[in-house]
C-alpha positions, -999 to +999 in steps of 0.1 A: -057-492-547-053-455-556-080-431-545-082-420-582-087-455-597-124-450-602-119-415-616-094-421-644-109-405-676-104-421-710-101-386-724-071-380-701-051-410-715-062-409-751-033-403-776+004-400-771+010-381-738+043-379-720+052-364-686+081-340-687+100-320-661+121-289-666+147-278-641+145-243-628+165-225-600+138-233-573+129-268-584+111-279-616+083-270-639+061-300-648+045-305-682+024-329-703+034-333-739+009-345-765+018-356-800+052-361-817+081-337-810+085-332-847+050-315-848+044-278-850+049-265-814+021-252-793+023-240-757-009-246-736-013-224-706-040-231-680-060-207-658-056-197-622-057-226-597-061-251-625-034-273-639-022-291-671-052-315-669-073-285-679-066-294-716-070-332-712-104-334-730-096-307-756-062-317-770-073-352-782-098-333-805-072-311-820-050-317-851-024-344-847+003-326-867+010-303-837+031-309-806+012-296-775+033-287-745+010-282-715+026-266-685+018-267-648+026-231-638+047-229-606+025-233-576+000-254-596-004-290-604+028-310-598+053-281-605+075-268-576+062-240-555+083-208-557+109-202-530+096-195-495+089-158-488+085-149-525+051-137-538+037-149-572+046-119-593+025-122-625+055-114-648+073-144-635+049-167-653+062-151-685+097-160-674+085-196-668+073-199-704+105-185-717+126-209-696+107-239-710+109-226-745+147-222-742+150-257-727+131-271-758+150-249-782+117-235-794+122-201-813+088-199-828+055-214-816+018-209-810+000-204-777-033-219-766-044-204-734-072-201-709-081-172-685-050-164-665-030-183-690-044-160-716-031-130-697+004-146-696+001-154-733-009-118-742+020-103-723+044-129-737+034-120-773+040-084-764+074-089-749+087-115-773+067-109-805+092-126-827+086-159-809+048-164-813+029-168-846-006-175-832-023-167-799-055-184-789-073-171-757-102-190-742-125-168-722-101-139-715-086-108-729-049-115-730-043-087-704-057-080-669-052-043-664-054-026-630-085-004-630-077+026-609-048+047-596-043+031-562-012+012-571+003+020-537-027+004-520-025-027-543+012-032-534+005-026-497-023-052-496-002-078-515+027-075-490+004-075-460-014-105-473+018-125-479+031-117-444-003-126-428-003-160-447+032-168-436+022-163-399-010-183-401-001-211-425-005-246-409-002-281-422-023-287-454-058-299-447-065-336-454-097-344-474-114-376-484-115-379-522-152-369-523-145-341-498-117-328-520-139-329-551-166-310-532-142-284-521-128-279-556-163-275-571-173-251-543-144-229-552-152-229-590-187-229-601-179-232-638-163-267-634-185-297-639-182-328-616-164-348-643-140-319-650-134-315-613-122-351-611-098-345-640-083-314-624-081-332-590-061-360-604-032-336-609-042-310-583-039-332-552-017-359-538-023-389-515-012-387-479-021-410-449-058-405-444-068-389-477-058-362-501-042-327-499-043-301-526-009-295-543-013-258-552+006-232-533-017-210-511+003-180-522-014-181-556-046-169-538-030-136-528-030-104-548-001-101-573+021-072-560+022-054-593-003-051-621-002-030-653-025+000-659-048+000-690-025+025-707+005+002-702-014-028-714-024-009-746+012+000-752+022-037-748-006-048-771+008-027-800+038-049-800+019-081-809+026-095-843+009-129-838-025-137-853-050-137-825-082-157-817-104-148-788-131-173-779-158-159-757-180-182-737-215-168-736-219-177-699-182-171-690-163-142-676-177-116-700-211-119-684-197-106-651-199-068-646-162-064-638-153-081-671-179-063-692-166-061-728-186-029-735-169-008-708-134+003-702-108-011-697-118-042-717-136-024-745-103-005-751-084-038-753-109-052-778-105-020-799-068-024-797-070-060-811-093-048-839-068-022-849-043-050-856-057-052-891-066-087-901-047-103-872-077-106-849-108-129-848-135-130-821-158-160-817-186-167-793-197-202-781-223-217-758-209-227-724-192-212-693-157-202-683-144-238-685-162-248-717-129-261-731-128-287-704-165-293-698-176-294-734-145-293-755-163-301-788-178-266-787-144-250-792-123-277-808-134-271-844-127-233-842-093-239-827-084-266-852-093-244-881-073-215-867-042-236-860-042-250-895-048-216-911-020-203-933-005-172-916-009-153-948-046-159-950-071-132-939-093-140-909 
């Protein structure tokens, strides 16, 4: 009997869900597709160290006329890890979305994203504005600017960290199912126990004696290159998509380093507001993983936004 047999969530299997795999030069990008391929396309992009199961409880509450393509970013879930010796450059996640879009022949779509996935979505909309009609960001800003001028130090620490990890990396640690769940919850205080079980179903694999986490340890390292706030603001000006930011009241924005009233994030919010009627900001009760823990708190807002005519004012 599988370790996960007692943990299978009815929310995780509700509706028409299909496992897909897209070939890339270093292996494959895994995905879960919800709905019928003839539906209006929506890419769903998860947060750092999560996986495609992050949307398992939300998507069954969203409109059925859409086709939701939920990716496992490389190094996450059941997608291949990047080639040995290569760091996880943030911009490569944008290339990953573009690769899958090309494989699907999607020229125009919406993006539903959470946290790090929101940063990917914001940059994607800036680089390929003609491809995205709507951008939804759950508890994030769409950009993660580098605050400071020490870019040389940032790059140095990233390279040193990668080399150090390569020297020290041993065989993956084996956990019992309960031990793996405890470790996941210790590393992310905003994930409920039920949500942790859902993420663990895709974020670990069975081996003799227990479970090992599937994520690549390199995702824990600093990304070698990040953009400054001035660069992010320039990117932001390129966005033509209609934008919805959903702020969890006990989420990232309550932390001092994500303070929406101070630069650089106040500047990003001002930039969104300058995009005329393209921008909408909503606040909901809940924490950083509200879309997984309590999806009903955001489902109605997202559904209304997805169905909204693009010519309508927010």
